[in-house]
C-alpha positions as CSV (number, residue, x, y, z in Angstrom):
1,M,-11.0,-5.3,27.7
2,A,-9.1,-6.9,24.8
3,V,-7.7,-5.7,21.5
4,I,-9.6,-7.4,18.7
5,G,-7.2,-6.6,15.8
6,P,-6.3,-4.1,13.1
7,D,-9.3,-2.1,12.0
8,F,-7.8,0.6,9.7
9,L,-4.5,1.0,7.9
10,A,-3.2,4.3,6.5
11,L,0.1,5.5,5.0
12,Q,1.2,9.0,5.5
13,V,2.2,10.4,2.2
14,R,4.0,13.5,0.8
15,D,1.4,14.2,-2.0
16,L,-2.1,13.0,-1.2
17,D,-3.4,13.3,-4.8
18,R,-0.4,11.6,-6.4
19,S,-0.6,8.7,-4.0
20,A,-4.4,8.3,-4.3
21,V,-4.0,8.2,-8.1
22,F,-1.2,5.7,-7.9
23,Y,-3.2,3.3,-5.8
24,E,-6.3,3.7,-8.0
25,S,-4.5,3.5,-11.4
26,R,-1.8,0.9,-10.5
27,L,-3.7,-1.4,-8.1
28,G,-7.3,-0.7,-9.1
29,L,-8.4,0.4,-5.6
30,R,-11.7,2.3,-5.5
31,R,-12.2,5.3,-3.2
32,L,-15.0,5.3,-0.7
33,P,-17.6,8.0,-1.3
34,A,-16.5,9.9,1.8
35,S,-13.2,10.3,3.5
36,P,-12.0,12.4,6.4
37,P,-10.2,15.7,5.6
38,G,-6.7,15.2,4.5
39,A,-7.2,11.5,3.6
40,V,-8.4,9.2,0.8
41,V,-9.9,6.0,2.1
42,F,-10.3,3.0,-0.3
43,D,-12.9,0.3,-0.4
44,T,-10.8,-2.6,0.8
45,K,-11.8,-5.6,2.7
46,P,-11.7,-6.7,5.5
47,V,-9.8,-3.6,6.7
48,P,-10.1,-0.2,5.1
49,F,-6.8,1.2,3.6
50,A,-6.0,4.9,3.2
51,V,-3.4,7.4,2.2
52,R,-3.3,10.5,4.3
53,E,-1.4,13.8,4.7
54,P,1.3,13.5,7.4
55,L,0.2,14.0,11.0
56,P,1.7,17.1,12.7
57,G,5.3,16.5,13.6
58,T,5.8,13.8,11.0
59,D,8.7,14.5,8.6
60,L,8.6,12.0,5.8
61,E,11.7,13.7,4.2
62,A,13.7,12.7,7.3
63,A,12.6,9.0,7.1
64,T,15.8,7.0,6.7
65,P,16.2,5.0,4.7
66,R,12.5,5.1,3.7
67,P,9.1,5.5,5.5
68,G,7.7,2.5,7.1
69,V,10.9,0.6,7.7
70,G,10.1,-2.2,10.1
71,V,6.4,-2.4,9.1
72,S,5.3,-5.1,6.7
73,L,2.1,-4.3,4.8
74,W,0.7,-7.1,2.6
75,L,-2.2,-6.7,0.1
76,L,-4.2,-9.7,-1.1
77,V,-4.9,-10.0,-4.8
78,D,-6.4,-12.6,-7.1
79,D,-3.3,-12.9,-9.3
80,A,0.0,-11.7,-7.9
81,Q,1.9,-12.4,-11.1
82,A,-0.5,-10.3,-13.2
83,V,-0.3,-7.4,-10.8
84,H,3.5,-7.7,-10.8
85,D,3.6,-7.6,-14.6
86,Q,1.4,-4.6,-14.7
87,L,3.4,-2.7,-12.1
88,A,6.7,-3.6,-13.7
89,A,5.5,-2.6,-17.2
90,A,4.5,0.8,-15.7
91,G,8.0,1.3,-14.3
92,V,7.0,0.9,-10.7
93,P,10.1,-0.2,-8.7
94,I,10.0,-3.9,-7.7
95,A,11.9,-4.6,-4.5
96,S,11.7,-8.4,-4.6
97,A,10.8,-10.5,-7.6
98,P,7.7,-12.8,-7.6
99,A,8.3,-16.1,-5.8
100,D,6.1,-18.8,-4.4
101,G,5.9,-18.9,-0.6
102,P,3.7,-20.0,2.3
103,F,1.1,-17.3,1.4
104,G,1.0,-17.9,-2.3
105,R,2.8,-16.1,-5.1
106,M,4.2,-12.9,-3.7
107,F,6.4,-9.9,-4.6
108,T,7.2,-6.5,-3.1
109,F,7.0,-3.1,-4.8
110,V,7.9,0.4,-3.8
111,D,5.2,3.1,-3.9
112,P,5.8,6.8,-4.8
113,D,6.7,7.6,-1.1
114,G,9.2,4.8,-0.7
115,Y,6.9,2.4,1.2
116,A,7.6,-1.2,0.4
117,L,4.3,-3.2,0.1
118,T,4.0,-6.9,-0.5
119,I,1.4,-8.3,-2.9
120,H,0.3,-11.9,-2.5
121,D,-2.4,-14.1,-3.9
122,G,-2.9,-16.5,-1.0
123,T,-3.0,-19.6,-3.3
């Protein structure tokens, strides 16, 4: 028996509809036709990405200083600078400015729940 690797990623969010609309409208993600109750799963490759209602016993309001501290979630795009410019123009908080690194152009933004996600273009 061996672990193969990550197969599904989900963020627990305070307001499922708000978060789903954020990821659709700001990042262009598309919902899969079917999702489990309390979740919205997006058509991402190679691993599905979702937002979901908090699991029982999860208090996102108590997350200090923000949910997901210690976890680094990166999303691959075709053009990181263009995505940055769109998010910044929409008033989405940018945690780190675009810079070139070993995984291409990259920057970090903060979603409506306070999760910090890094965008990179792999070039």
